[in-house]
C-alpha positions in Angstrom: 0.0 0.0 0.0 1.4 3.4 -1.0 1.5 6.5 1.2 -1.1 8.0 -1.0 -3.5 5.1 -0.3 -2.8 5.2 3.4 -3.6 8.9 3.7 -6.8 8.6 1.7 -7.8 5.6 3.9 -7.1 7.6 7.1 -9.1 10.6 6.0 -12.0 8.4 4.7 -12.0 6.5 8.0 -12.1 9.8 10.0 -14.9 11.0 7.8 -17.0 7.8 8.2 -16.6 7.8 12.0 -17.6 11.5 12.2 -20.6 10.8 10.0 -21.8 7.9 12.1 -21.3 9.8 15.3 -23.1 12.9 13.9 -26.0 10.6 12.9 -26.2 8.9 16.2 -25.9 12.1 18.1 -28.8 13.6 16.0 -30.9 10.6 16.7 -30.2 10.6 20.4 -30.9 14.4 20.5 -34.3 13.8 18.9 -35.3 11.5 21.9 -33.2 12.8 24.8 -32.7 16.5 23.9 -29.0 16.6 24.7 -28.0 20.3 25.5 -24.8 20.5 23.4 -25.8 18.2 20.6 -26.2 20.9 17.9 -22.7 22.2 18.8 -21.2 18.7 18.6 -22.9 17.9 15.3 -21.6 21.2 13.8 -18.0 20.3 15.0 -18.3 16.8 13.5 -19.5 18.4 10.2 -16.5 20.7 10.3 -14.3 17.6 10.7 -16.0 15.9 7.8 -15.5 19.0 5.6 -11.8 19.1 6.6 -11.5 15.5 5.6 -13.1 16.1 2.2 -10.9 19.1 1.6 -7.8 17.1 2.6 -8.7 14.3 0.3 -9.1 16.8 -2.6 -5.7 18.3 -1.7 -4.0 14.9 -1.6 -5.5 13.8 -4.9 -4.5 17.1 -6.5 -0.9 16.8 -5.2 -0.7 13.2 -6.5 -1.8 14.4 -10.0 0.8 17.2 -9.9 3.5 14.7 -8.9 2.6 12.3 -11.6 2.7 15.1 -14.2 6.2 16.1 -13.0 7.4 12.5 -13.3 6.0 12.1 -16.8 7.7 15.3 -18.0 11.1 14.2 -16.7 10.8 10.8 -18.5 
């Protein structure tokens, strides 16, 4: 497994865990009315957005590197 694949797997795992936690917290808040649930869901959404942004940056960086290697060959 390359470093590129490891980084993508890490960010996708963090994204999925955050999504599951946000969904569970939203469901729990619907029944139990947790005081800070909306704040926590917003923070989890921020984490998910950061993961999507990081994946986009990693993919863009990988494409730039592959272009550089093709030009030198």
